[in-house]
VEXFIFI-617809 format. One record per atom (N, C-alpha, C): residue in one letter; x, y, z. Coordinates in pm, whole numbers, padded with zeros to 5 digits, always signed. Example, Ala and Ser with C-alpha at 12.3 -4.5 7.8 and 13.67 -1.06 7.14 Angstrom:
BEGIN
A+01319-00569+00780
A+01230-00450+00780
A+01320-00330+00780
S+01285-00225+00708
S+01367-00106+00714
S+01290+00003+00787
# end
This chain:
BEGIN
M+05079+02038+02716
M+05050+02128+02607
M+05084+02066+02472
K+05201+02002+02464
K+05241+01939+02339
K+05147+01824+02302
I+05100+01752+02400
I+05009+01640+02373
I+04876+01693+02321
N+04826+01802+02379
N+04701+01862+02332
N+04714+01910+02188
L+04825+01973+02157
L+04849+02021+02022
L+04856+01904+01924
L+04923+01799+01963
L+04934+01680+01879
L+04797+01616+01856
L+04716+01610+01960
L+04582+01555+01946
L+04493+01640+01856
L+04513+01770+01858
L+04436+01859+01770
L+04481+01847+01624
L+04609+01823+01604
L+04662+01814+01468
L+04638+01676+01405
C+04617+01576+01486
C+04601+01439+01435
C+04486+01427+01333
P+04365+01476+01361
P+04258+01466+01260
P+04291+01541+01131
L+04360+01653+01144
L+04398+01729+01026
L+04495+01648+00939
L+04591+01588+01001
L+04688+01506+00927
L+04621+01385+00862
L+04526+01325+00930
L+04455+01211+00873
L+04372+01251+00752
S+04311+01368+00756
S+04230+01411+00642
S+04316+01446+00522
I+04436+01496+00546
I+04526+01530+00436
I+04580+01403+00370
T+04607+01301+00448
T+04665+01177+00395
T+04557+01071+00373
S+04439+01112+00338
S+04327+01020+00317
S+04355+00926+00200
C+04284+00815+00198
C+04298+00718+00090
C+04219+00759-00035
K+04149+00869-00026
K+04068+00911-00140
K+04156+00975-00247
K+04132+00935-00370
K+04209+00984-00484
K+04112+01013-00599
T+04163+01074-00703
T+04084+01096-00823
T+04116+00983-00920
Y+04013+00917-00970
Y+04029+00801-01058
Y+03970+00829-01196
T+04014+00750-01293
T+03959+00755-01428
T+03918+00614-01467
C+03802+00603-01529
C+03751+00475-01577
C+03776+00468-01728
N+03858+00374-01770
N+03892+00356-01912
N+03827+00229-01964
C+03754+00242-02074
C+03677+00129-02127
C+03710+00102-02274
N+03701-00023-02310
N+03708-00067-02450
N+03596-00166-02472
T+03537-00161-02590
T+03435-00259-02627
T+03484-00333-02750
T+03483-00465-02743
T+03523-00548-02856
T+03398-00608-02919
Y+03380-00581-03048
Y+03266-00633-03121
Y+03317-00734-03223
T+03277-00858-03207
T+03313-00966-03300
T+03189-00998-03383
F+03204-00991-03514
F+03089-01009-03603
F+03123-01103-03718
K+03018-01160-03776
K+03033-01254-03887
K+03029-01177-04018
N+03131-01200-04101
N+03138-01138-04233
N+03046-01211-04331
T+03022-01150-04445
T+02935-01212-04547
T+02994-01342-04600
N+03128-01360-04592
N+03190-01484-04640
N+03195-01592-04532
G+03139-01563-04412
G+03134-01662-04306
G+03246-01653-04204
S+03350-01576-04235
S+03458-01559-04138
S+03417-01454-04033
F+03496-01444-03928
F+03466-01349-03821
F+03574-01242-03814
S+03533-01123-03781
S+03625-01011-03760
S+03592-00946-03627
S+03692-00882-03569
S+03671-00810-03444
S+03720-00667-03459
V+03650-00578-03394
V+03691-00438-03390
V+03685-00395-03244
V+03789-00323-03201
V+03794-00271-03064
V+03757-00123-03070
I+03657-00087-02992
I+03608+00051-02990
I+03643+00111-02854
P+03741+00202-02853
P+03778+00262-02724
P+03678+00372-02687
A+03654+00388-02560
A+03571+00497-02510
A+03664+00598-02443
N+03624+00722-02445
N+03701+00824-02374
N+03699+00792-02226
G+03812+00804-02162
G+03820+00778-02019
G+03732+00876-01942
T+03655+00824-01850
T+03570+00908-01767
T+03644+00940-01638
A+03676+01067-01619
A+03743+01108-01496
A+03637+01139-01392
Y+03651+01081-01277
Y+03561+01110-01166
Y+03615+01234-01096
N+03537+01341-01100
N+03582+01470-01049
N+03598+01472-00897
E+03518+01394-00828
E+03531+01393-00683
E+03629+01285-00640
K+03697+01313-00532
K+03789+01212-00480
K+03709+01103-00413
M+03749+00980-00438
M+03679+00866-00380
M+03778+00757-00348
K+03732+00662-00269
K+03814+00546-00238
K+03816+00453-00357
Q+03917+00367-00363
Q+03932+00278-00476
Q+03810+00187-00493
K+03755+00141-00383
K+03637+00054-00389
K+03519+00126-00451
Q+03501+00255-00420
Q+03392+00334-00478
Q+03416+00355-00628
A+03540+00385-00665
A+03573+00406-00806
A+03553+00277-00885
Y+03591+00165-00827
Y+03573+00036-00893
Y+03425+00009-00918
A+03342+00035-00817
A+03197+00013-00832
A+03138+00106-00938
A+03181+00231-00940
A+03131+00326-01040
A+03174+00284-01180
C+03296+00236-01193
C+03347+00194-01323
C+03276+00068-01372
K+03248-00026-01282
K+03174-00146-01320
K+03033-00110-01365
H+02972-00012-01297
H+02839+00035-01336
H+02845+00096-01477
E+02949+00173-01503
E+02967+00232-01635
E+02989+00123-01741
Q+03064+00019-01706
Q+03088-00092-01798
Q+02957-00158-01837
T+02871-00179-01740
T+02740-00240-01766
T+02658-00153-01860
G+02660-00022-01837
G+02586+00070-01924
G+02638+00072-02066
I+02770+00073-02081
I+02830+00072-02215
I+02796-00057-02287
Q+02808-00170-02217
Q+02776-00301-02274
Q+02631-00303-02323
T+02539-00255-02240
T+02397-00253-02276
T+02372-00162-02395
N+02432-00044-02394
N+02411+00050-02506
N+02461-00005-02638
F+02580-00065-02637
F+02634-00123-02760
F+02546-00240-02807
T+02509-00327-02715
T+02427-00442-02752
T+02293-00397-02809
N+02229-00302-02744
N+02101-00252-02794
N+02115-00181-02928
G+02223-00107-02945
G+02245-00037-03071
G+02271-00131-03187
I+02355-00230-03165
I+02393-00322-03273
I+02279-00419-03306
T+02204-00460-03206
T+02096-00556-03231
T+01960-00488-03250
D+01959-00356-03255
D+01835-00279-03265
D+01738-00322-03155
N+01790-00313-03031
N+01713-00349-02911
N+01659-00492-02915
G+01741-00583-02968
G+01705-00725-02971
G+01630-00768-03095
R+01600-00676-03182
R+01525-00709-03304
R+01606-00798-03398
Y+01736-00777-03403
Y+01826-00858-03485
Y+01933-00919-03393
P+01906-01034-03332
P+02000-01090-03235
P+02134-01128-03298
L+02235-01135-03215
L+02367-01178-03262
L+02360-01324-03304
V+02435-01359-03407
V+02439-01499-03449
V+02548-01571-03371
S+02548-01702-03378
S+02646-01782-03306
S+02787-01739-03345
G+02869-01711-03246
G+03006-01669-03270
G+03025-01518-03261
E+02916-01443-03271
E+02927-01298-03257
E+02919-01260-03109
S+02986-01151-03074
S+02983-01107-02935
S+03012-00959-02924
I+02967-00903-02814
I+02996-00765-02778
I+03042-00770-02632
V+03167-00733-02609
V+03223-00742-02474
V+03287-00608-02437
S+03239-00548-02329
S+03299-00425-02278
S+03386-00458-02158
N+03498-00389-02149
N+03589-00409-02037
N+03638-00273-01991
C+03622-00245-01862
C+03663-00117-01805
C+03760-00140-01689
V+03858-00053-01677
V+03952-00058-01564
V+03969+00084-01509
I+04003+00092-01381
I+04026+00223-01322
I+04175+00251-01311
T+04209+00377-01328
T+04347+00422-01308
T+04341+00547-01223
N+04452+00579-01159
N+04457+00703-01081
N+04580+00783-01117
# end
């Protein structure tokens, strides 16, 4: 009887102690640009952390955050270069970096 009860409770315990957690994707974009005097300046633009409402495994959260990083990078690049109409000059860059936290 005790073994049957233990076997019935085992899946319940595993689901409660699952590896799934709620994660947040935090991103920053660094824009380095050439000033009119020829020097370079950088500005860091933080993005609001995106909280993933559903619980997921760390690998899933990492993939979602990397996807978000790619989207942010593309949006900033397209916005600053007017969709490639005004390309960045040598030394200028737009770099997005995202990390997950729980």
